[in-house]
Wavefront OBJ file of the C-alpha trace (Angstrom):
o trace
v 84.943 -36.122 -135.438
v 81.168 -36.951 -134.608
v 80.915 -34.961 -131.694
v 82.860 -31.812 -133.874
v 80.441 -32.524 -136.775
v 77.900 -32.181 -134.210
v 79.053 -28.945 -132.761
v 79.708 -27.657 -136.314
v 76.093 -28.549 -137.106
v 75.066 -26.610 -134.276
v 77.340 -23.599 -135.057
v 76.131 -23.176 -138.488
v 72.459 -22.987 -137.187
v 73.184 -20.646 -134.470
v 75.039 -18.130 -137.232
v 72.193 -18.393 -139.685
v 69.660 -18.329 -136.990
v 71.213 -15.190 -135.642
v 70.585 -13.593 -138.898
v 67.174 -14.717 -139.315
v 66.044 -14.059 -135.644
v 67.395 -10.118 -136.394
v 65.569 -9.829 -139.391
v 62.616 -11.438 -137.367
v 62.961 -8.684 -134.953
v 62.992 -5.786 -137.515
v 59.923 -7.132 -139.097
v 58.359 -7.486 -135.687
v 58.876 -3.944 -134.935
v 57.821 -2.694 -138.158
v 54.388 -4.845 -137.441
v 54.011 -2.955 -134.471
v 54.504 0.305 -135.568
v 52.485 -0.256 -138.461
v 49.406 -2.081 -137.025
v 49.987 -1.499 -133.177
v 48.232 -3.909 -130.484
v 44.695 -3.455 -132.884
v 42.421 -6.227 -132.755
v 43.193 -6.692 -136.957
v 46.831 -8.075 -135.704
v 45.443 -9.697 -133.144
v 43.364 -11.844 -135.947
v 46.090 -11.956 -138.443
v 48.324 -13.515 -135.453
v 46.153 -15.868 -134.139
v 45.796 -17.491 -137.599
v 49.481 -17.565 -137.963
v 50.023 -19.682 -134.991
v 48.374 -22.813 -136.196
v 51.143 -22.587 -139.439
v 53.937 -21.475 -137.680
v 53.228 -24.292 -135.531
v 53.584 -26.809 -137.708
v 56.936 -24.871 -138.775
v 58.560 -24.926 -135.568
v 57.241 -28.360 -134.664
v 58.309 -30.420 -137.652
v 60.709 -27.620 -138.695
v 62.745 -28.031 -135.447
v 61.632 -31.558 -134.277
v 59.421 -34.141 -134.983
v 60.766 -34.996 -138.364
v 64.109 -35.200 -137.718
v 63.580 -37.096 -134.420
v 61.410 -39.560 -136.579
v 63.081 -40.016 -139.638
v 66.972 -39.543 -138.929
v 66.961 -42.573 -136.725
v 65.434 -44.561 -139.274
v 67.751 -43.306 -142.120
v 70.787 -43.536 -139.879
v 69.799 -47.665 -139.068
v 69.009 -47.905 -142.848
v 72.547 -46.905 -143.866
v 73.833 -48.741 -141.222
v 72.015 -51.933 -142.167
v 71.422 -52.274 -146.040
v 73.138 -49.218 -147.509
v 72.284 -45.466 -148.896
v 70.202 -46.624 -151.544
v 68.239 -48.407 -148.676
v 67.681 -44.691 -147.071
v 67.256 -43.116 -150.460
v 64.174 -45.740 -150.608
v 62.749 -44.947 -147.453
v 62.986 -41.275 -147.824
v 61.260 -41.501 -151.363
v 58.247 -43.022 -149.214
v 58.436 -40.611 -146.728
v 57.728 -37.686 -149.072
v 55.209 -39.313 -151.086
v 53.337 -39.767 -147.861
v 53.980 -36.666 -146.169
v 52.718 -34.800 -149.500
v 49.565 -36.719 -149.919
v 48.479 -36.290 -146.020
v 49.210 -32.609 -146.260
v 47.169 -31.981 -149.235
v 43.998 -33.919 -147.887
v 44.429 -32.147 -144.520
v 44.426 -28.947 -146.427
v 41.688 -29.288 -148.725
v 39.153 -30.555 -145.229
v 40.581 -27.670 -143.537
v 39.538 -25.231 -146.359
v 36.265 -26.896 -146.808
v 35.104 -26.707 -143.679
v 36.372 -22.806 -143.027
v 34.622 -21.697 -146.406
v 31.289 -23.360 -145.015
v 31.713 -22.184 -141.714
v 32.531 -18.487 -142.733
v 28.912 -18.630 -143.983
v 27.807 -18.399 -140.434
v 29.711 -15.746 -139.051
v 28.623 -12.082 -138.570
v 31.156 -10.400 -136.454
v 33.745 -8.507 -138.377
v 36.980 -9.614 -136.388
v 35.470 -13.280 -136.450
v 35.327 -13.185 -140.512
v 38.985 -11.183 -140.574
v 40.181 -14.178 -138.674
v 38.301 -17.153 -140.614
v 39.723 -15.188 -143.996
v 43.480 -14.966 -142.528
v 42.827 -18.855 -141.818
v 41.904 -19.489 -145.477
v 45.058 -17.310 -146.541
v 47.748 -18.915 -144.350
v 46.869 -22.498 -144.196
v 48.431 -23.701 -147.815
v 51.588 -22.174 -145.805
v 51.667 -25.916 -143.694
v 52.308 -27.849 -147.243
v 55.856 -26.044 -148.476
v 57.009 -25.704 -144.870
v 56.422 -29.519 -143.832
v 58.266 -30.479 -147.159
v 61.407 -28.178 -146.473
v 61.195 -29.813 -143.110
v 60.990 -33.353 -144.116
v 64.034 -32.096 -146.877
v 66.326 -30.894 -144.025
v 66.194 -34.949 -142.012
v 68.622 -35.993 -144.375
v 71.390 -33.083 -144.959
v 71.331 -32.837 -141.361
v 72.278 -36.368 -141.257
v 74.894 -36.263 -143.807
v 76.245 -33.159 -141.694
v 74.699 -30.452 -144.532
v 73.466 -27.678 -142.180
v 73.238 -24.833 -144.531
v 70.263 -24.910 -146.735
v 67.777 -26.065 -143.640
v 69.395 -23.537 -141.532
v 69.277 -20.813 -144.032
v 65.160 -21.615 -144.496
v 63.972 -19.225 -141.759
v 66.207 -16.450 -143.362
v 64.353 -15.990 -146.468
v 60.975 -16.459 -144.805
v 61.550 -13.137 -142.983
v 63.337 -11.148 -146.239
v 59.837 -12.659 -147.806
v 58.285 -10.850 -144.972
v 59.544 -7.755 -144.693
v 59.125 -7.057 -148.524
v 55.375 -8.182 -148.157
v 55.382 -5.051 -145.093
v 56.868 -2.774 -147.471
v 54.527 -3.934 -150.261
v 51.172 -3.615 -148.554
v 52.233 -0.082 -147.424
v 52.863 1.097 -150.786
v 49.760 -0.543 -152.439
v 47.519 -0.431 -150.186
v 45.243 2.019 -147.989
v 43.855 0.527 -145.437
v 45.425 -2.214 -142.575
v 43.382 -5.385 -143.668
v 44.555 -5.262 -147.506
v 47.886 -4.507 -146.242
v 47.781 -7.900 -143.994
v 46.284 -10.009 -147.172
v 49.416 -8.983 -149.200
v 51.638 -10.147 -146.167
v 49.456 -13.486 -146.367
v 50.907 -13.702 -149.808
v 54.371 -13.027 -149.047
v 54.187 -15.573 -146.791
v 53.007 -18.198 -149.071
v 55.851 -17.161 -151.337
v 58.210 -17.654 -149.027
v 57.080 -20.663 -148.084
v 57.658 -22.200 -151.374
v 60.764 -20.075 -151.844
v 61.958 -22.266 -148.436
v 61.112 -25.553 -150.070
v 62.813 -24.867 -153.243
v 65.885 -24.159 -151.534
v 65.996 -27.745 -149.951
v 65.581 -29.538 -153.078
v 68.931 -27.519 -154.161
v 70.327 -29.326 -150.509
v 68.893 -32.937 -151.385
v 70.416 -32.614 -154.358
v 73.620 -31.341 -153.147
v 74.046 -34.815 -151.021
v 73.081 -36.877 -154.136
v 69.241 -36.976 -153.113
v 66.358 -36.604 -155.131
v 62.789 -35.151 -154.704
v 60.590 -38.295 -155.564
v 57.255 -39.594 -154.357
v 57.311 -43.519 -154.297
v 55.600 -45.874 -152.272
v 56.370 -49.088 -153.367
v 60.133 -49.652 -151.979
v 60.316 -50.665 -148.105
v 56.549 -50.336 -147.117
v 57.127 -52.120 -144.235
v 59.958 -49.566 -142.723
v 57.777 -46.897 -143.815
v 54.895 -48.178 -141.843
v 56.815 -48.622 -138.872
v 58.424 -45.628 -138.850
v 55.069 -43.859 -139.614
v 53.556 -45.691 -136.405
v 56.668 -43.999 -134.612
v 56.419 -40.749 -136.134
v 53.158 -39.909 -134.016
v 54.506 -40.848 -130.594
v 57.414 -38.504 -131.222
v 55.239 -36.047 -132.707
v 53.302 -36.198 -129.402
v 56.749 -35.868 -127.148
v 57.937 -32.786 -129.003
v 54.868 -31.137 -129.268
v 54.219 -30.028 -125.748
v 55.708 -26.543 -125.920
v 54.346 -25.911 -129.063
v 51.240 -26.573 -127.970
v 51.276 -24.697 -124.952
v 51.922 -21.639 -126.856
v 49.230 -22.205 -128.909
v 46.344 -23.165 -126.179
v 48.026 -19.483 -124.340
v 47.312 -17.528 -127.412
v 43.727 -18.737 -127.982
v 43.053 -18.563 -123.930
v 44.541 -15.157 -123.531
v 42.576 -13.926 -126.773
v 39.302 -15.111 -125.310
v 39.852 -14.710 -121.336
v 41.660 -11.411 -121.568
v 41.054 -9.789 -124.487
v 41.222 -9.969 -128.680
v 44.635 -7.814 -128.339
v 45.913 -9.407 -125.844
v 47.151 -12.693 -127.374
v 49.489 -10.101 -129.420
v 51.680 -9.477 -125.972
v 51.656 -13.259 -125.918
v 52.950 -13.430 -129.315
v 55.727 -10.800 -129.303
v 57.066 -12.167 -125.836
v 57.168 -15.798 -127.775
v 59.191 -14.115 -130.721
v 61.703 -12.476 -127.916
v 61.713 -16.017 -126.353
v 62.604 -18.108 -129.702
v 65.866 -16.052 -129.934
v 67.822 -17.516 -127.649
v 65.856 -20.829 -127.833
v 66.776 -21.445 -131.754
v 69.878 -19.702 -131.359
v 70.939 -22.197 -128.463
v 68.629 -24.870 -127.678
v 67.413 -25.541 -131.364
v 70.506 -25.496 -132.669
v 72.358 -27.816 -130.160
v 69.376 -30.158 -130.719
v 69.473 -29.979 -134.445
v 73.584 -30.373 -134.491
v 72.920 -33.458 -131.751
v 70.006 -35.143 -133.369
v 72.194 -37.062 -136.257
v 74.931 -37.933 -133.635
v 72.253 -39.106 -131.380
v 71.195 -41.641 -134.081
v 74.044 -42.973 -135.459
v 75.252 -43.693 -131.750
v 72.004 -45.376 -131.319
v 72.405 -47.382 -134.483
v 75.378 -48.570 -133.244
v 74.331 -49.129 -129.247
v 77.348 -46.929 -128.158
v 75.434 -46.331 -124.874
v 79.034 -44.605 -123.141
v 78.953 -42.230 -126.417
v 75.519 -41.363 -125.852
v 75.936 -40.558 -121.888
v 78.860 -38.545 -122.831
v 77.652 -36.323 -125.871
v 74.054 -36.031 -123.809
v 76.198 -34.818 -120.768
v 78.353 -32.160 -122.847
v 75.550 -31.056 -124.671
v 72.848 -30.884 -121.614
v 75.536 -28.713 -119.573
v 76.518 -26.454 -122.546
v 72.727 -25.955 -123.755
v 71.251 -25.593 -119.754
v 74.311 -22.764 -119.247
v 73.579 -20.885 -122.190
v 69.956 -20.485 -122.118
v 69.882 -19.967 -118.154
v 72.462 -17.161 -119.006
v 70.124 -15.624 -121.530
v 67.062 -16.279 -118.526
v 69.003 -13.717 -116.325
v 70.237 -11.353 -118.613
v 66.696 -11.146 -120.043
v 65.285 -10.868 -116.865
v 66.428 -8.218 -115.863
v 67.051 -5.977 -119.083
v 63.512 -7.134 -120.301
v 62.164 -3.744 -120.289
v 64.799 -1.565 -122.035
v 64.782 -4.313 -124.721
v 61.057 -3.848 -125.391
v 61.490 -0.340 -125.392
v 64.068 0.244 -127.495
v 62.676 -2.476 -130.040
v 59.126 -1.831 -130.110
v 58.338 1.557 -128.128
v 57.401 3.505 -131.295
v 54.466 4.529 -133.535
v 51.018 3.239 -132.079
v 53.377 1.672 -128.745
v 52.643 2.982 -125.664
v 54.781 2.807 -122.531
v 52.133 0.789 -120.854
v 52.255 -1.594 -123.427
v 55.854 -1.708 -123.243
v 55.270 -2.630 -119.331
v 52.710 -5.189 -119.961
v 54.980 -6.988 -123.036
v 58.481 -7.277 -120.435
v 55.923 -8.698 -117.786
v 54.858 -11.342 -120.220
v 57.910 -11.570 -121.566
v 59.769 -12.108 -117.867
v 56.894 -14.855 -117.212
v 57.849 -16.857 -120.022
v 61.760 -16.903 -119.875
v 61.694 -19.798 -117.267
v 60.931 -21.976 -120.544
v 64.411 -21.583 -122.020
v 66.388 -23.640 -119.885
v 63.763 -26.220 -119.361
v 62.913 -26.413 -122.842
v 66.322 -27.183 -124.038
v 66.973 -29.366 -121.653
v 63.635 -31.486 -122.187
v 64.455 -31.229 -126.147
v 67.846 -32.976 -125.702
v 66.562 -35.365 -123.448
v 63.731 -36.129 -125.609
v 65.845 -36.742 -129.225
v 67.957 -39.079 -127.043
v 65.017 -41.335 -125.970
v 64.093 -41.147 -129.979
v 67.169 -41.938 -131.217
v 67.265 -45.030 -129.552
v 63.539 -45.604 -130.238
v 62.079 -45.127 -127.179
v 58.723 -43.005 -127.677
v 56.241 -43.724 -125.124
v 58.233 -41.734 -121.670
v 58.248 -38.740 -123.786
v 55.199 -38.790 -125.299
v 54.004 -39.535 -121.566
v 55.539 -36.522 -120.685
v 54.288 -34.002 -123.042
v 50.229 -35.524 -122.195
v 50.479 -34.696 -118.660
v 52.384 -31.342 -119.328
v 49.623 -30.280 -122.014
v 46.712 -30.466 -119.300
v 48.288 -28.924 -116.954
v 49.139 -25.851 -119.278
v 45.749 -25.597 -120.123
v 44.143 -25.741 -116.408
v 46.529 -23.120 -115.328
v 45.573 -20.559 -118.212
v 42.470 -21.526 -117.154
v 42.740 -20.387 -113.540
v 44.955 -17.797 -113.685
v 44.724 -15.999 -116.641
v 41.087 -14.154 -115.618
v 42.955 -12.879 -112.377
v 46.512 -12.028 -113.473
v 46.175 -11.095 -117.299
v 48.725 -11.997 -120.341
v 51.699 -12.923 -117.879
v 49.891 -15.589 -116.505
v 50.129 -17.676 -120.212
v 54.066 -17.588 -119.315
v 53.837 -19.145 -115.521
v 51.241 -21.673 -117.093
v 53.866 -22.926 -119.928
v 56.730 -22.990 -117.405
v 55.153 -25.192 -115.020
v 53.741 -27.645 -117.416
v 57.349 -27.740 -119.010
v 58.928 -28.656 -115.539
v 56.761 -31.263 -114.915
v 57.400 -32.804 -117.987
v 61.578 -32.624 -117.495
v 60.818 -33.834 -114.457
v 58.990 -37.260 -115.962
v 62.224 -37.189 -118.534
v 64.254 -37.373 -115.785
v 62.719 -39.714 -113.783
v 62.365 -42.581 -116.842
v 66.656 -42.189 -117.546
v 68.009 -45.383 -116.080
v 65.744 -47.423 -117.178
v 67.332 -46.645 -120.826
v 71.061 -46.786 -119.179
v 71.358 -42.687 -119.632
v 72.870 -41.003 -117.130
v 71.738 -37.705 -115.428
v 72.808 -35.066 -117.785
v 73.659 -32.221 -115.465
v 76.098 -33.981 -112.618
v 75.886 -32.356 -109.518
v 79.789 -32.462 -109.078
v 80.298 -30.454 -112.483
v 77.349 -28.187 -111.701
v 79.872 -25.175 -110.753
v 81.238 -24.822 -113.828
v 78.338 -24.123 -115.691
v 76.490 -22.112 -112.637
v 79.505 -19.473 -112.418
v 78.975 -18.098 -115.994
v 75.379 -17.915 -115.174
v 75.916 -15.780 -111.935
v 78.519 -13.779 -114.010
v 76.059 -12.692 -116.572
v 73.552 -11.516 -113.672
v 76.064 -9.665 -111.873
v 76.823 -8.015 -115.371
v 73.124 -7.463 -116.393
v 72.342 -6.142 -112.977
v 75.410 -3.469 -113.417
v 74.334 -2.772 -116.949
v 70.880 -1.599 -115.690
v 72.221 0.844 -113.418
v 75.170 1.964 -114.842
v 74.950 1.742 -118.590
v 71.201 1.861 -118.753
v 69.251 4.911 -116.853
v 68.700 5.933 -120.517
v 67.192 3.423 -122.687
v 68.670 3.648 -126.069
v 70.096 1.281 -128.827
v 73.595 1.986 -128.082
v 73.262 1.644 -124.262
v 71.270 -1.687 -124.867
v 74.041 -2.688 -126.816
v 76.942 -1.919 -124.860
v 75.253 -3.606 -122.054
v 74.117 -6.654 -124.011
v 78.143 -7.100 -124.862
v 78.822 -6.589 -121.077
v 76.819 -9.703 -120.093
v 78.013 -11.749 -122.891
v 81.936 -11.152 -122.221
v 81.134 -11.557 -118.698
v 80.105 -15.283 -119.714
v 82.870 -16.190 -121.396
v 85.480 -14.781 -119.701
v 84.339 -17.050 -116.831
v 83.915 -19.736 -118.996
v 87.169 -19.592 -120.350
v 87.962 -21.109 -116.670
v 85.256 -23.354 -115.971
v 84.406 -24.753 -119.152
v 87.801 -24.957 -121.207
v 87.313 -27.782 -123.153
v 83.962 -26.509 -124.538
v 85.120 -23.122 -125.437
v 88.121 -24.787 -126.913
v 85.981 -26.952 -129.161
v 83.892 -24.084 -130.052
v 86.952 -21.855 -131.098
v 88.154 -24.893 -133.082
v 85.401 -25.384 -135.043
v 84.785 -21.471 -135.947
v 88.544 -21.391 -137.091
v 87.805 -24.175 -139.628
l 1 2 3 4 5 6 7 8 9 10 11 12 13 14 15 16 17 18 19 20 21 22 23 24 25 26 27 28 29 30 31 32 33 34 35 36 37 38 39 40 41 42 43 44 45 46 47 48 49 50 51 52 53 54 55 56 57 58 59 60 61 62 63 64 65 66 67 68 69 70 71 72 73 74 75 76 77 78 79 80 81 82 83 84 85 86 87 88 89 90 91 92 93 94 95 96 97 98 99 100 101 102 103 104 105 106 107 108 109 110 111 112 113 114 115 116 117 118 119 120 121 122 123 124 125 126 127 128 129 130 131 132 133 134 135 136 137 138 139 140 141 142 143 144 145 146 147 148 149 150 151 152 153 154 155 156 157 158 159 160 161 162 163 164 165 166 167 168 169 170 171 172 173 174 175 176 177 178 179 180 181 182 183 184 185 186 187 188 189 190 191 192 193 194 195 196 197 198 199 200 201 202 203 204 205 206 207 208 209 210 211 212 213 214 215 216 217 218 219 220 221 222 223 224 225 226 227 228 229 230 231 232 233 234 235 236 237 238 239 240 241 242 243 244 245 246 247 248 249 250 251 252 253 254 255 256 257 258 259 260 261 262 263 264 265 266 267 268 269 270 271 272 273 274 275 276 277 278 279 280 281 282 283 284 285 286 287 288 289 290 291 292 293 294 295 296 297 298 299 300 301 302 303 304 305 306 307 308 309 310 311 312 313 314 315 316 317 318 319 320 321 322 323 324 325 326 327 328 329 330 331 332 333 334 335 336 337 338 339 340 341 342 343 344 345 346 347 348 349 350 351 352 353 354 355 356 357 358 359 360 361 362 363 364 365 366 367 368 369 370 371 372 373 374 375 376 377 378 379 380 381 382 383 384 385 386 387 388 389 390 391 392 393 394 395 396 397 398 399 400 401 402 403 404 405 406 407 408 409 410 411 412 413 414 415 416 417 418 419 420 421 422 423 424 425 426 427 428 429 430 431 432 433 434 435 436 437 438 439 440 441 442 443 444 445 446 447 448 449 450 451 452 453 454 455 456 457 458 459 460 461 462 463 464 465 466 467 468 469 470 471 472 473 474 475 476 477 478 479 480 481 482 483 484 485 486 487 488 489 490 491 492 493 494 495 496 497 498 499 500 501 502 503 504 505 506
């Protein structure tokens, strides 16, 4: 039953993430059509990267990885009231830290603004000032999702990104109606994002109430446990930070080493990358983490290995299917979604090349994320932290070497190589924690065959269905690839497919 709850959690996340990503693609298409690949949009994107990194990192990883095992252990040993008291301390501490960091950052940016003369730098600084406050509600939103997921409530945490995209699109429309120049339109968009952040937090408070928990700020109770958990939180954060820090470094280095508009190409490529990553990878991690935490609290190593294997094989298979399909169909997808308004054919070609370079991240990051959460559920933080600390400087060095020569696609190659190193380090440490390799060779055929089926279907679709790039032809091609993968899965992965269908029927 616990594993079925994990599948249900992944499915709920996938369904709502799919809705959110569809709106996200619409909003990105609108952004590019209105603003083009302009330095002004590049300034907005670079300022948005920092609060958005906190959203991805905390909302999709470190908070749940650090807090869910502690909450599960507190419930197992002392009851739910003990876990609630521990959570109240988390909320008080996190909110205090956030407000302090925001105050210092705002003051620093405001003082630094006085020394700027370049118009693009001034606009970037202003966007930072406007967008940094978003960090506070989105981090509290991520914190509120941890006990909900632990108690098998996945709806409100998964619906939060959907609300942000609705506010984003509404702000683009409002800016087009009320402002005459692009700078003012983007200022209105910043206000819309802050409203979206507050709305996301508000619905998480509703979700907490549904499970009998409340928003409380208390430091007095469970101080020792809180201190111990926050000591764990730092290496947990670092262990899950590699991908997000690498993507952040790519944004800054592409802008510095290639051009002021170049980071928009990596930004949009990452947005496309996030669709399958969130739909499969993050959904699987979100669904599996409460299960890992409870199994670790019971010291059930056999259960950990079985569920890690099933999650690892399914996630690697689906993300590899996405990899090969997107690799073949990258240019048609980019052309259909974005080539309008100020976006040219040359822009589409470069964007497709950048997307292909990043696609290798998908199966690598999906498996790394599951392994990191399995380690952290067992309160093992050093190895994931070490793996991340090795990966981040590798990405930085490769960016500096490759970007001036090869341009924006080199950022994707650098991130892929660095994350592969991180995965290898995580695999090396499995035996020390009595964990098995999650992709046993004897069963590799069962998840590789659907990948080859997807690759074949994508190539056939590209040749016979997509000589003309239209939304209808692209939709048919994607559906053809999906049906090919599911058809082979029905023969090679019957158990996984049956579990998924049973959860859907319920």
